[in-house]
N, CA, C and O atoms as a printed pandas DataFrame, in Angstrom:
     atom_number atom_name residue_name chain_id  residue_number  x_coord  y_coord  z_coord
0              1         N          MET        A               1    0.823   -1.180    0.000
1              2        CA          MET        A               1    0.000    0.000    0.000
2              3         C          MET        A               1    0.876    1.257    0.000
3              4         O          MET        A               1    0.575    2.233   -0.687
4              5         N          ALA        A               2    1.951    1.222    0.769
5              6        CA          ALA        A               2    2.818    2.396    0.853
6              7         C          ALA        A               2    3.467    2.708   -0.497
7              8         O          ALA        A               2    3.537    3.872   -0.892
8              9         N          ARG        A               3    3.937    1.690   -1.202
9             10        CA          ARG        A               3    4.542    1.926   -2.524
10            11         C          ARG        A               3    3.495    2.452   -3.503
11            12         O          ARG        A               3    3.772    3.350   -4.299
12            13         N          PHE        A               4    2.315    1.897   -3.439
13            14        CA          PHE        A               4    1.230    2.341   -4.312
14            15         C          PHE        A               4    0.908    3.815   -4.034
15            16         O          PHE        A               4    0.798    4.613   -4.965
16            17         N          ALA        A               5    0.758    4.171   -2.759
17            18        CA          ALA        A               5    0.438    5.553   -2.387
18            19         C          ALA        A               5    1.554    6.508   -2.806
19            20         O          ALA        A               5    1.283    7.631   -3.231
20            21         N          ALA        A               6    2.792    6.072   -2.689
21            22        CA          ALA        A               6    3.916    6.919   -3.116
22            23         C          ALA        A               6    3.851    7.173   -4.620
23            24         O          ALA        A               6    4.130    8.282   -5.077
24            25         N          GLY        A               7    3.488    6.161   -5.378
25            26        CA          GLY        A               7    3.341    6.337   -6.822
26            27         C          GLY        A               7    2.202    7.284   -7.163
27            28         O          GLY        A               7    2.333    8.122   -8.055
28            29         N          VAL        A               8    1.098    7.155   -6.461
29            30        CA          VAL        A               8   -0.042    8.050   -6.675
30            31         C          VAL        A               8    0.363    9.487   -6.371
31            32         O          VAL        A               8    0.034   10.410   -7.116
32            33         N          ARG        A               9    1.074    9.659   -5.275
33            34        CA          ARG        A               9    1.531   11.005   -4.910
34            35         C          ARG        A               9    2.414   11.596   -6.003
35            36         O          ARG        A               9    2.244   12.760   -6.365
36            37         N          ARG        A              10    3.340   10.827   -6.526
37            38        CA          ARG        A              10    4.222   11.333   -7.581
38            39         C          ARG        A              10    3.421   11.739   -8.819
39            40         O          ARG        A              10    3.708   12.763   -9.439
40            41         N          ILE        A              11    2.431   10.946   -9.171
41            42        CA          ILE        A              11    1.580   11.274  -10.322
42            43         C          ILE        A              11    0.853   12.593  -10.077
43            44         O          ILE        A              11    0.810   13.454  -10.955
44            45         N          HIS        A              12    0.285   12.750   -8.893
45            46        CA          HIS        A              12   -0.424   13.986   -8.577
46            47         C          HIS        A              12    0.533   15.177   -8.509
47            48         O          HIS        A              12    0.191   16.274   -8.951
48            49         N          ASP        A              13    1.718   14.967   -7.962
49            50        CA          ASP        A              13    2.690   16.061   -7.884
50            51         C          ASP        A              13    3.000   16.604   -9.281
51            52         O          ASP        A              13    3.152   17.812   -9.465
52            53         N          ARG        A              14    3.090   15.708  -10.257
53            54        CA          ARG        A              14    3.433   16.116  -11.624
54            55         C          ARG        A              14    2.228   16.581  -12.425
55            56         O          ARG        A              14    2.358   17.480  -13.255
56            57         N          GLY        A              15    1.060   15.994  -12.198
57            58        CA          GLY        A              15   -0.054   16.224  -13.113
58            59         C          GLY        A              15   -1.267   16.946  -12.576
59            60         O          GLY        A              15   -2.274   17.045  -13.277
60            61         N          ALA        A              16   -1.209   17.453  -11.367
61            62        CA          ALA        A              16   -2.401   18.061  -10.766
62            63         C          ALA        A              16   -2.932   19.229  -11.589
63            64         O          ALA        A              16   -4.140   19.332  -11.803
64            65         N          ALA        A              17   -2.063   20.096  -12.045
65            66        CA          ALA        A              17   -2.516   21.279  -12.796
66            67         C          ALA        A              17   -3.161   20.875  -14.121
67            68         O          ALA        A              17   -4.168   21.458  -14.523
68            69         N          VAL        A              18   -2.590   19.889  -14.794
69            70        CA          VAL        A              18   -3.146   19.425  -16.074
70            71         C          VAL        A              18   -4.500   18.764  -15.850
71            72         O          VAL        A              18   -5.446   19.010  -16.598
72            73         N          ASN        A              19   -4.591   17.931  -14.826
73            74        CA          ASN        A              19   -5.880   17.289  -14.520
74            75         C          ASN        A              19   -6.954   18.326  -14.214
75            76         O          ASN        A              19   -8.091   18.197  -14.668
76            77         N          ARG        A              20   -6.598   19.346  -13.452
77            78        CA          ARG        A              20   -7.554   20.401  -13.104
78            79         C          ARG        A              20   -8.009   21.138  -14.359
79            80         O          ARG        A              20   -9.193   21.443  -14.509
80            81         N          LEU        A              21   -7.077   21.423  -15.254
81            82        CA          LEU        A              21   -7.397   22.117  -16.496
82            83         C          LEU        A              21   -8.367   21.292  -17.351
83            84         O          LEU        A              21   -9.358   21.822  -17.854
84            85         N          ILE        A              22   -8.084   20.014  -17.512
85            86        CA          ILE        A              22   -8.946   19.134  -18.312
86            87         C          ILE        A              22  -10.325   19.015  -17.662
87            88         O          ILE        A              22  -11.346   19.138  -18.337
88            89         N          ARG        A              23  -10.349   18.777  -16.359
89            90        CA          ARG        A              23  -11.628   18.631  -15.648
90            91         C          ARG        A              23  -12.473   19.892  -15.765
91            92         O          ARG        A              23  -13.671   19.821  -16.038
92            93         N          ASP        A              24  -11.851   21.039  -15.560
93            94        CA          ASP        A              24  -12.600   22.296  -15.624
94            95         C          ASP        A              24  -13.114   22.579  -17.030
95            96         O          ASP        A              24  -14.224   23.085  -17.197
96            97         N          ALA        A              25  -12.312   22.254  -18.043
97            98        CA          ALA        A              25  -12.726   22.488  -19.433
98            99         C          ALA        A              25  -13.770   21.484  -19.897
99           100         O          ALA        A              25  -14.493   21.736  -20.861
100          101         N          ALA        A              26  -13.852   20.345  -19.214
101          102        CA          ALA        A              26  -14.791   19.292  -19.617
102          103         C          ALA        A              26  -16.245   19.757  -19.545
103          104         O          ALA        A              26  -17.106   19.200  -20.225
104          105         N          GLY        A              27  -16.522   20.761  -18.734
105          106        CA          GLY        A              27  -17.885   21.257  -18.613
106          107         C          GLY        A              27  -18.380   22.004  -19.839
107          108         O          GLY        A              27  -19.588   22.125  -20.047
108          109         N          THR        A              28  -17.461   22.506  -20.653
109          110        CA          THR        A              28  -17.874   23.305  -21.803
110          111         C          THR        A              28  -17.302   22.828  -23.134
111          112         O          THR        A              28  -17.780   23.237  -24.192
112          113         N          GLU        A              29  -16.304   21.985  -23.096
113          114        CA          GLU        A              29  -15.645   21.521  -24.319
114          115         C          GLU        A              29  -15.818   20.012  -24.444
115          116         O          GLU        A              29  -15.371   19.262  -23.576
116          117         N          SER        A              30  -16.463   19.562  -25.516
117          118        CA          SER        A              30  -16.749   18.134  -25.659
118          119         C          SER        A              30  -15.472   17.303  -25.767
119          120         O          SER        A              30  -15.433   16.185  -25.254
120          121         N          ARG        A              31  -14.446   17.806  -26.409
121          122        CA          ARG        A              31  -13.185   17.050  -26.502
122          123         C          ARG        A              31  -12.551   16.870  -25.131
123          124         O          ARG        A              31  -11.997   15.815  -24.820
124          125         N          MET        A              32  -12.640   17.911  -24.322
125          126        CA          MET        A              32  -12.093   17.819  -22.966
126          127         C          MET        A              32  -12.948   16.884  -22.114
127          128         O          MET        A              32  -12.416   16.162  -21.271
128          129         N          ALA        A              33  -14.250   16.889  -22.320
129          130        CA          ALA        A              33  -15.120   15.960  -21.600
130          131         C          ALA        A              33  -14.762   14.521  -21.943
131          132         O          ALA        A              33  -14.719   13.657  -21.067
132          133         N          ASP        A              34  -14.506   14.269  -23.228
133          134        CA          ASP        A              34  -14.094   12.926  -23.649
134          135         C          ASP        A              34  -12.748   12.551  -23.026
135          136         O          ASP        A              34  -12.561   11.422  -22.572
136          137         N          LEU        A              35  -11.819   13.500  -23.008
137          138        CA          LEU        A              35  -10.496   13.250  -22.428
138          139         C          LEU        A              35  -10.597   12.998  -20.929
139          140         O          LEU        A              35   -9.917   12.118  -20.401
140          141         N          TRP        A              36  -11.435   13.761  -20.241
141          142        CA          TRP        A              36  -11.622   13.567  -18.794
142          143         C          TRP        A              36  -12.237   12.193  -18.516
143          144         O          TRP        A              36  -11.826   11.511  -17.577
144          145         N          GLN        A              37  -13.206   11.789  -19.316
145          146        CA          GLN        A              37  -13.814   10.469  -19.152
146          147         C          GLN        A              37  -12.775    9.373  -19.381
147          148         O          GLN        A              37  -12.722    8.398  -18.632
148          149         N          LEU        A              38  -11.966    9.531  -20.395
149          150        CA          LEU        A              38  -10.902    8.563  -20.683
150          151         C          LEU        A              38   -9.915    8.481  -19.529
151          152         O          LEU        A              38   -9.485    7.389  -19.159
152          153         N          GLU        A              39   -9.554    9.618  -18.958
153          154        CA          GLU        A              39   -8.627    9.632  -17.820
154          155         C          GLU        A              39   -9.201    8.830  -16.662
155          156         O          GLU        A              39   -8.487    8.045  -16.039
156          157         N          LYS        A              40  -10.483    9.020  -16.369
157          158        CA          LYS        A              40  -11.108    8.284  -15.262
158          159         C          LYS        A              40  -11.128    6.784  -15.538
159          160         O          LYS        A              40  -10.850    5.981  -14.647
160          161         N          GLU        A              41  -11.456    6.409  -16.770
161          162        CA          GLU        A              41  -11.487    4.994  -17.129
162          163         C          GLU        A              41  -10.092    4.374  -17.060
163          164         O          GLU        A              41   -9.933    3.257  -16.568
164          165         N          GLN        A              42   -9.095    5.087  -17.546
165          166        CA          GLN        A              42   -7.730    4.570  -17.515
166          167         C          GLN        A              42   -7.208    4.474  -16.087
167          168         O          GLN        A              42   -6.489    3.534  -15.750
168          169         N          ARG        A              43   -7.567    5.442  -15.248
169          170        CA          ARG        A              43   -7.149    5.386  -13.844
170          171         C          ARG        A              43   -7.711    4.152  -13.171
171          172         O          ARG        A              43   -6.997    3.473  -12.433
172          173         N          ARG        A              44   -8.985    3.847  -13.411
173          174        CA          ARG        A              44   -9.573    2.667  -12.782
174          175         C          ARG        A              44   -8.920    1.395  -13.301
175          176         O          ARG        A              44   -8.616    0.493  -12.520
176          177         N          ALA        A              45   -8.699    1.312  -14.614
177          178        CA          ALA        A              45   -8.067    0.125  -15.189
178          179         C          ALA        A              45   -6.644   -0.063  -14.657
179          180         O          ALA        A              45   -6.191   -1.193  -14.475
180          181         N          SER        A              46   -5.946    1.038  -14.409
181          182        CA          SER        A              46   -4.544    0.940  -13.997
182          183         C          SER        A              46   -4.367    0.467  -12.563
183          184         O          SER        A              46   -3.275    0.032  -12.197
184          185         N          ILE        A              47   -5.400    0.536  -11.746
185          186        CA          ILE        A              47   -5.257    0.158  -10.333
186          187         C          ILE        A              47   -5.732   -1.260  -10.032
187          188         O          ILE        A              47   -5.634   -1.704   -8.889
188          189         N          LEU        A              48   -6.238   -1.971  -11.016
189          190        CA          LEU        A              48   -6.881   -3.258  -10.748
190          191         C          LEU        A              48   -5.962   -4.310  -10.140
191          192         O          LEU        A              48   -6.438   -5.217   -9.457
192          193         N          SER        A              49   -4.660   -4.210  -10.373
193          194        CA          SER        A              49   -3.763   -5.227   -9.810
194          195         C          SER        A              49   -3.737   -5.173   -8.279
195          196         O          SER        A              49   -3.575   -6.210   -7.637
196          197         N          LEU        A              50   -3.891   -4.001   -7.688
197          198        CA          LEU        A              50   -3.869   -3.916   -6.216
198          199         C          LEU        A              50   -5.072   -4.610   -5.586
199          200         O          LEU        A              50   -4.875   -5.476   -4.734
200          201         N          PRO        A              51   -6.307   -4.277   -5.960
201          202        CA          PRO        A              51   -7.420   -5.003   -5.327
202          203         C          PRO        A              51   -7.415   -6.491   -5.648
203          204         O          PRO        A              51   -7.815   -7.302   -4.813
204          205         N          ARG        A              52   -6.967   -6.865   -6.851
205          206        CA          ARG        A              52   -6.870   -8.299   -7.171
206          207         C          ARG        A              52   -5.888   -9.000   -6.251
207          208         O          ARG        A              52   -6.156  -10.095   -5.758
208          209         N          SER        A              53   -4.748   -8.361   -6.024
209          210        CA          SER        A              53   -3.745   -8.940   -5.133
210          211         C          SER        A              53   -4.290   -9.091   -3.718
211          212         O          SER        A              53   -4.108  -10.136   -3.093
212          213         N          LEU        A              54   -4.954   -8.060   -3.209
213          214        CA          LEU        A              54   -5.539   -8.139   -1.873
214          215         C          LEU        A              54   -6.607   -9.227   -1.800
215          216         O          LEU        A              54   -6.695   -9.958   -0.813
216          217         N          HIS        A              55   -7.412   -9.327   -2.846
217          218        CA          HIS        A              55   -8.448  -10.357   -2.908
218          219         C          HIS        A              55   -7.826  -11.747   -2.923
219          220         O          HIS        A              55   -8.247  -12.627   -2.173
220          221         N          ASP        A              56   -6.824  -11.943   -3.774
221          222        CA          ASP        A              56   -6.183  -13.250   -3.894
222          223         C          ASP        A              56   -5.483  -13.679   -2.606
223          224         O          ASP        A              56   -5.369  -14.872   -2.324
224          225         N          LYS        A              57   -5.018  -12.708   -1.830
225          226        CA          LYS        A              57   -4.338  -12.998   -0.552
226          227         C          LYS        A              57   -5.339  -13.074    0.603
227          228         O          LYS        A              57   -4.942  -13.243    1.756
228          229         N          HIS        A              58   -6.627  -12.952    0.303
229          230        CA          HIS        A              58   -7.688  -12.946    1.318
230          231         C          HIS        A              58   -7.453  -11.856    2.359
231          232         O          HIS        A              58   -7.722  -12.050    3.544
232          233         N          ALA        A              59   -6.949  -10.707    1.907
233          234        CA          ALA        A              59   -6.639   -9.604    2.812
234          235         C          ALA        A              59   -7.765   -8.578    2.901
235          236         O          ALA        A              59   -7.752   -7.721    3.785
236          237         N          LEU        A              60   -8.737   -8.655    1.997
237          238        CA          LEU        A              60   -9.841   -7.697    2.033
238          239         C          LEU        A              60  -10.749   -7.974    3.221
239          240         O          LEU        A              60  -10.878   -9.112    3.672
240          241         N          ARG        A              61  -11.373   -6.917    3.718
241          242        CA          ARG        A              61  -12.329   -7.072    4.804
242          243         C          ARG        A              61  -13.435   -8.034    4.409
243          244         O          ARG        A              61  -13.753   -8.181    3.229
244          245         N          LYS        A              62  -14.003   -8.672    5.384
245          246        CA          LYS        A              62  -15.127   -9.565    5.149
246          247         C          LYS        A              62  -16.261   -8.765    4.506
247          248         O          LYS        A              62  -16.637   -7.699    4.994
248          249         N          GLY        A              63  -16.797   -9.289    3.414
249          250        CA          GLY        A              63  -17.891   -8.644    2.726
250          251         C          GLY        A              63  -17.456   -7.678    1.638
251          252         O          GLY        A              63  -18.292   -7.215    0.862
252          253         N          MET        A              64  -16.175   -7.366    1.562
253          254        CA          MET        A              64  -15.665   -6.434    0.553
254          255         C          MET        A              64  -15.431   -7.212   -0.738
255          256         O          MET        A              64  -14.612   -8.129   -0.782
256          257         N          THR        A              65  -16.154   -6.839   -1.780
257          258        CA          THR        A              65  -15.961   -7.501   -3.067
258          259         C          THR        A              65  -14.774   -6.881   -3.799
259          260         O          THR        A              65  -14.329   -5.778   -3.481
260          261         N          LEU        A              66  -14.288   -7.603   -4.764
261          262        CA          LEU        A              66  -13.198   -7.099   -5.595
262          263         C          LEU        A              66  -13.605   -5.814   -6.295
263          264         O          LEU        A              66  -12.817   -4.873   -6.373
264          265         N          ASP        A              67  -14.829   -5.767   -6.805
265          266        CA          ASP        A              67  -15.305   -4.593   -7.515
266          267         C          ASP        A              67  -15.404   -3.376   -6.596
267          268         O          ASP        A              67  -15.025   -2.272   -6.985
268          269         N          THR        A              68  -15.909   -3.573   -5.386
269          270        CA          THR        A              68  -16.002   -2.462   -4.438
270          271         C          THR        A              68  -14.617   -2.012   -4.001
271          272         O          THR        A              68  -14.387   -0.815   -3.825
272          273         N          ALA        A              69  -13.702   -2.936   -3.824
273          274        CA          ALA        A              69  -12.322   -2.564   -3.481
274          275         C          ALA        A              69  -11.712   -1.710   -4.591
275          276         O          ALA        A              69  -11.057   -0.704   -4.317
276          277         N          ALA        A              70  -11.927   -2.110   -5.835
277          278        CA          ALA        A              70  -11.398   -1.337   -6.962
278          279         C          ALA        A              70  -12.034    0.045   -7.021
279          280         O          ALA        A              70  -11.336    1.037   -7.231
280          281         N          ASP        A              71  -13.344    0.124   -6.840
281          282        CA          ASP        A              71  -14.031    1.417   -6.843
282          283         C          ASP        A              71  -13.534    2.315   -5.711
283          284         O          ASP        A              71  -13.372    3.522   -5.895
284          285         N          THR        A              72  -13.296    1.729   -4.557
285          286        CA          THR        A              72  -12.828    2.483   -3.394
286          287         C          THR        A              72  -11.443    3.069   -3.655
287          288         O          THR        A              72  -11.202    4.250   -3.403
288          289         N          ILE        A              73  -10.545    2.245   -4.154
289          290        CA          ILE        A              73   -9.200    2.737   -4.468
290          291         C          ILE        A              73   -9.280    3.819   -5.528
291          292         O          ILE        A              73   -8.636    4.861   -5.407
292          293         N          TRP        A              74  -10.067    3.576   -6.566
293          294        CA          TRP        A              74  -10.233    4.535   -7.657
294          295         C          TRP        A              74  -10.694    5.894   -7.125
295          296         O          TRP        A              74  -10.174    6.933   -7.533
296          297         N          ALA        A              75  -11.655    5.883   -6.226
297          298        CA          ALA        A              75  -12.160    7.132   -5.659
298          299         C          ALA        A              75  -11.120    7.810   -4.770
299          300         O          ALA        A              75  -10.934    9.025   -4.843
300          301         N          LEU        A              76  -10.447    7.030   -3.935
301          302        CA          LEU        A              76   -9.471    7.610   -3.011
302          303         C          LEU        A              76   -8.283    8.245   -3.721
303          304         O          LEU        A              76   -7.739    9.244   -3.250
304          305         N          ILE        A              77   -7.880    7.675   -4.847
305          306        CA          ILE        A              77   -6.692    8.213   -5.522
306          307         C          ILE        A              77   -7.033    9.284   -6.549
307          308         O          ILE        A              77   -6.139    9.807   -7.214
308          309         N          GLY        A              78   -8.291    9.611   -6.684
309          310        CA          GLY        A              78   -8.704   10.583   -7.691
310          311         C          GLY        A              78   -8.078   11.949   -7.489
311          312         O          GLY        A              78   -7.798   12.351   -6.360
312          313         N          PRO        A              79   -7.859   12.661   -8.584
313          314        CA          PRO        A              79   -7.276   13.995   -8.480
314          315         C          PRO        A              79   -8.163   14.971   -7.720
315          316         O          PRO        A              79   -7.672   15.950   -7.159
316          317         N          GLU        A              80   -9.460   14.711   -7.699
317          318        CA          GLU        A              80  -10.373   15.597   -6.979
318          319         C          GLU        A              80  -10.063   15.597   -5.481
319          320         O          GLU        A              80   -9.976   16.657   -4.861
320          321         N          LEU        A              81   -9.900   14.418   -4.909
321          322        CA          LEU        A              81   -9.626   14.311   -3.475
322          323         C          LEU        A              81   -8.239   14.859   -3.148
323          324         O          LEU        A              81   -8.052   15.536   -2.137
324          325         N          HIS        A              82   -7.271   14.561   -4.011
325          326        CA          HIS        A              82   -5.929   15.111   -3.822
326          327         C          HIS        A              82   -5.980   16.635   -3.807
327          328         O          HIS        A              82   -5.353   17.270   -2.959
328          329         N          GLU        A              83   -6.716   17.217   -4.734
329          330        CA          GLU        A              83   -6.817   18.681   -4.810
330          331         C          GLU        A              83   -7.475   19.254   -3.556
331          332         O          GLU        A              83   -7.022   20.265   -3.018
332          333         N          LEU        A              84   -8.535   18.612   -3.097
333          334        CA          LEU        A              84   -9.198   19.092   -1.883
334          335         C          LEU        A              84   -8.240   19.139   -0.693
335          336         O          LEU        A              84   -8.225   20.113    0.061
336          337         N          LEU        A              85   -7.454   18.098   -0.531
337          338        CA          LEU        A              85   -6.590   18.014    0.643
338          339         C          LEU        A              85   -5.306   18.830    0.500
339          340         O          LEU        A              85   -4.919   19.548    1.422
340          341         N          VAL        A              86   -4.649   18.722   -0.647
341          342        CA          VAL        A              86   -3.347   19.381   -0.812
342          343         C          VAL        A              86   -3.507   20.855   -1.187
343          344         O          VAL        A              86   -2.918   21.732   -0.555
344          345         N          ARG        A              87   -4.284   21.108   -2.188
345          346        CA          ARG        A              87   -4.413   22.498   -2.663
346          347         C          ARG        A              87   -5.349   23.309   -1.767
347          348         O          ARG        A              87   -4.993   24.397   -1.316
348          349         N          ASP        A              88   -6.543   22.777   -1.512
349          350        CA          ASP        A              88   -7.534   23.553   -0.767
350          351         C          ASP        A              88   -7.284   23.584    0.737
351          352         O          ASP        A              88   -7.482   24.614    1.382
352          353         N          ARG        A              89   -6.850   22.458    1.295
353          354        CA          ARG        A              89   -6.641   22.405    2.751
354          355         C          ARG        A              89   -5.183   22.613    3.150
355          356         O          ARG        A              89   -4.881   22.720    4.339
356          357         N          GLY        A              90   -4.283   22.671    2.186
357          358        CA          GLY        A              90   -2.894   22.983    2.480
358          359         C          GLY        A              90   -2.061   21.835    3.025
359          360         O          GLY        A              90   -1.011   22.057    3.628
360          361         N          TRP        A              91   -2.531   20.594    2.813
361          362        CA          TRP        A              91   -1.735   19.458    3.264
362          363         C          TRP        A              91   -0.459   19.371    2.440
363          364         O          TRP        A              91   -0.447   19.716    1.258
364          365         N          SER        A              92    0.605   18.913    3.068
365          366        CA          SER        A              92    1.830   18.636    2.320
366          367         C          SER        A              92    1.618   17.356    1.514
367          368         O          SER        A              92    0.784   16.529    1.883
368          369         N          PRO        A              93    2.352   17.183    0.432
369          370        CA          PRO        A              93    2.252   15.924   -0.315
370          371         C          PRO        A              93    2.543   14.699    0.558
371          372         O          PRO        A              93    1.916   13.653    0.392
372          373         N          GLY        A              94    3.490   14.831    1.480
373          374        CA          GLY        A              94    3.797   13.716    2.377
374          375         C          GLY        A              94    2.640   13.365    3.292
375          376         O          GLY        A              94    2.368   12.190    3.539
376          377         N          ARG        A              95    1.958   14.389    3.795
377          378        CA          ARG        A              95    0.790   14.134    4.648
378          379         C          ARG        A              95   -0.301   13.440    3.845
379          380         O          ARG        A              95   -0.930   12.498    4.327
380          381         N          TYR        A              96   -0.526   13.909    2.608
381          382        CA          TYR        A              96   -1.510   13.260    1.743
382          383         C          TYR        A              96   -1.148   11.790    1.534
383          384         O          TYR        A              96   -2.010   10.917    1.639
384          385         N          GLU        A              97    0.099   11.520    1.245
385          386        CA          GLU        A              97    0.536   10.139    1.002
386          387         C          GLU        A              97    0.301    9.264    2.235
387          388         O          GLU        A              97   -0.212    8.151    2.113
388          389         N          ARG        A              98    0.670    9.753    3.415
389          390        CA          ARG        A              98    0.453    8.970    4.644
390          391         C          ARG        A              98   -1.035    8.745    4.889
391          392         O          ARG        A              98   -1.444    7.649    5.271
392          393         N          TRP        A              99   -1.849    9.786    4.671
393          394        CA          TRP        A              99   -3.292    9.658    4.834
394          395         C          TRP        A              99   -3.847    8.622    3.869
395          396         O          TRP        A              99   -4.695    7.816    4.251
396          397         N          LEU        A             100   -3.379    8.629    2.614
397          398        CA          LEU        A             100   -3.866    7.691    1.616
398          399         C          LEU        A             100   -3.582    6.256    2.041
399          400         O          LEU        A             100   -4.448    5.391    1.911
400          401         N          VAL        A             101   -2.393    5.998    2.542
401          402        CA          VAL        A             101   -2.066    4.654    3.037
402          403         C          VAL        A             101   -3.018    4.281    4.166
403          404         O          VAL        A             101   -3.601    3.197    4.155
404          405         N          ASP        A             102   -3.179    5.177    5.140
405          406        CA          ASP        A             102   -4.060    4.899    6.279
406          407         C          ASP        A             102   -5.498    4.668    5.830
407          408         O          ASP        A             102   -6.160    3.745    6.306
408          409         N          ALA        A             103   -5.984    5.507    4.908
409          410        CA          ALA        A             103   -7.364    5.375    4.439
410          411         C          ALA        A             103   -7.577    4.055    3.714
411          412         O          ALA        A             103   -8.556    3.354    3.970
412          413         N          MET        A             104   -6.663    3.712    2.811
413          414        CA          MET        A             104   -6.822    2.453    2.077
414          415         C          MET        A             104   -6.778    1.260    3.019
415          416         O          MET        A             104   -7.581    0.336    2.892
416          417         N          CYS        A             105   -5.843    1.277    3.966
417          418        CA          CYS        A             105   -5.746    0.157    4.909
418          419         C          CYS        A             105   -6.998    0.061    5.772
419          420         O          CYS        A             105   -7.528   -1.029    5.985
420          421         N          SER        A             106   -7.468    1.201    6.268
421          422        CA          SER        A             106   -8.644    1.208    7.140
422          423         C          SER        A             106   -9.900    0.729    6.425
423          424         O          SER        A             106  -10.704   -0.008    6.994
424          425         N          ILE        A             107  -10.062    1.149    5.181
425          426        CA          ILE        A             107  -11.281    0.834    4.450
426          427         C          ILE        A             107  -11.243   -0.569    3.850
427          428         O          ILE        A             107  -12.249   -1.279    3.860
428          429         N          LEU        A             108  -10.095   -0.965    3.332
429          430        CA          LEU        A             108  -10.029   -2.198    2.550
430          431         C          LEU        A             108   -9.679   -3.441    3.354
431          432         O          LEU        A             108  -10.163   -4.530    3.046
432          433         N          LEU        A             109   -8.859   -3.299    4.362
433          434        CA          LEU        A             109   -8.323   -4.472    5.046
434          435         C          LEU        A             109   -9.158   -4.873    6.249
435          436         O          LEU        A             109   -9.939   -4.075    6.767
436          437         N          ALA        A             110   -8.992   -6.098    6.685
437          438        CA          ALA        A             110   -9.749   -6.640    7.816
438          439         C          ALA        A             110   -9.648   -5.730    9.031
439          440         O          ALA        A             110   -8.612   -5.113    9.281
440          441         N          GLY        A             111  -10.743   -5.657    9.782
441          442        CA          GLY        A             111  -10.764   -4.879   11.011
442          443         C          GLY        A             111  -11.478   -3.551   10.907
443          444         O          GLY        A             111  -11.553   -2.820   11.895
444          445         N          GLY        A             112  -12.011   -3.209    9.733
445          446        CA          GLY        A             112  -12.691   -1.921    9.553
446          447         C          GLY        A             112  -14.173   -2.024    9.824
447          448         O          GLY        A             112  -14.672   -3.053   10.282
448          449         N          ALA        A             113  -14.866   -0.945    9.535
449          450        CA          ALA        A             113  -16.328   -0.888    9.695
450          451         C          ALA        A             113  -16.996   -1.710    8.601
451          452         O          ALA        A             113  -16.332   -2.090    7.637
452          453         N          PRO        A             114  -18.298   -1.996    8.723
453          454        CA          PRO        A             114  -18.990   -2.769    7.686
454          455         C          PRO        A             114  -18.851   -2.127    6.310
455          456         O          PRO        A             114  -18.878   -0.903    6.180
456          457         N          THR        A             115  -18.707   -2.940    5.313
457          458        CA          THR        A             115  -18.540   -2.449    3.935
458          459         C          THR        A             115  -19.893   -2.248    3.289
459          460         O          THR        A             115  -20.894   -2.785    3.763
460          461         N          PRO        A             116  -19.935   -1.469    2.198
461          462        CA          PRO        A             116  -21.206   -1.277    1.488
462          463         C          PRO        A             116  -21.773   -2.588    0.945
463          464         O          PRO        A             116  -22.981   -2.699    0.740
464          465         N          ASP        A             117  -20.920   -3.572    0.712
465          466        CA          ASP        A             117  -21.380   -4.846    0.168
466          467         C          ASP        A             117  -21.858   -5.821    1.242
467          468         O          ASP        A             117  -22.550   -6.793    0.938
468          469         N          ALA        A             118  -21.492   -5.562    2.488
469          470        CA          ALA        A             118  -21.829   -6.496    3.552
470          471         C          ALA        A             118  -23.284   -6.319    3.972
471          472         O          ALA        A             118  -23.784   -5.195    4.028
472          473         N          PRO        A             119  -23.967   -7.432    4.267
473          474        CA          PRO        A             119  -25.349   -7.308    4.750
474          475         C          PRO        A             119  -25.363   -6.602    6.106
475          476         O          PRO        A             119  -24.494   -6.833    6.947
476          477         N          HIS        A             120  -26.346   -5.750    6.301
477          478        CA          HIS        A             120  -26.458   -5.032    7.575
478          479         C          HIS        A             120  -27.197   -5.884    8.579
479          480         O          HIS        A             120  -28.141   -6.597    8.242
480          481         N          ALA        A             121  -26.745   -5.797    9.836
481          482        CA          ALA        A             121  -27.428   -6.524   10.912
482          483         C          ALA        A             121  -28.771   -5.864   11.172
483          484         O          ALA        A             121  -28.889   -4.640   11.112
484          485         N          SER        A             122  -29.788   -6.678   11.462
485          486        CA          SER        A             122  -31.098   -6.084   11.743
486          487         C          SER        A             122  -31.327   -5.951   13.220
487          488         O          SER        A             122  -32.378   -5.470   13.641
């Protein structure tokens, strides 16, 4: 998880301004909207090895499906969340990286709160 988060941080450190530009232009420019959609799809496809590995090692929380794990990672590493924390809230890149590791471990691995896929107790 730590190596993965470090890689995500490096990507955001280099590409945050470009991602923001594409995302903001996507509201009015159809080519930018297509590019933003492609970026989101490629980001999700690029992370699939991590949830698969956790699933294969039986490391995911009880009730956490592979698909939900992938969606969770995809959402957590998104440029939107990075921008909120680093740019808007003034977090250092290192703080963001440590938080990302903690968040992924807390949400995905055994010992966390009930997952969206788990049946709720009545």
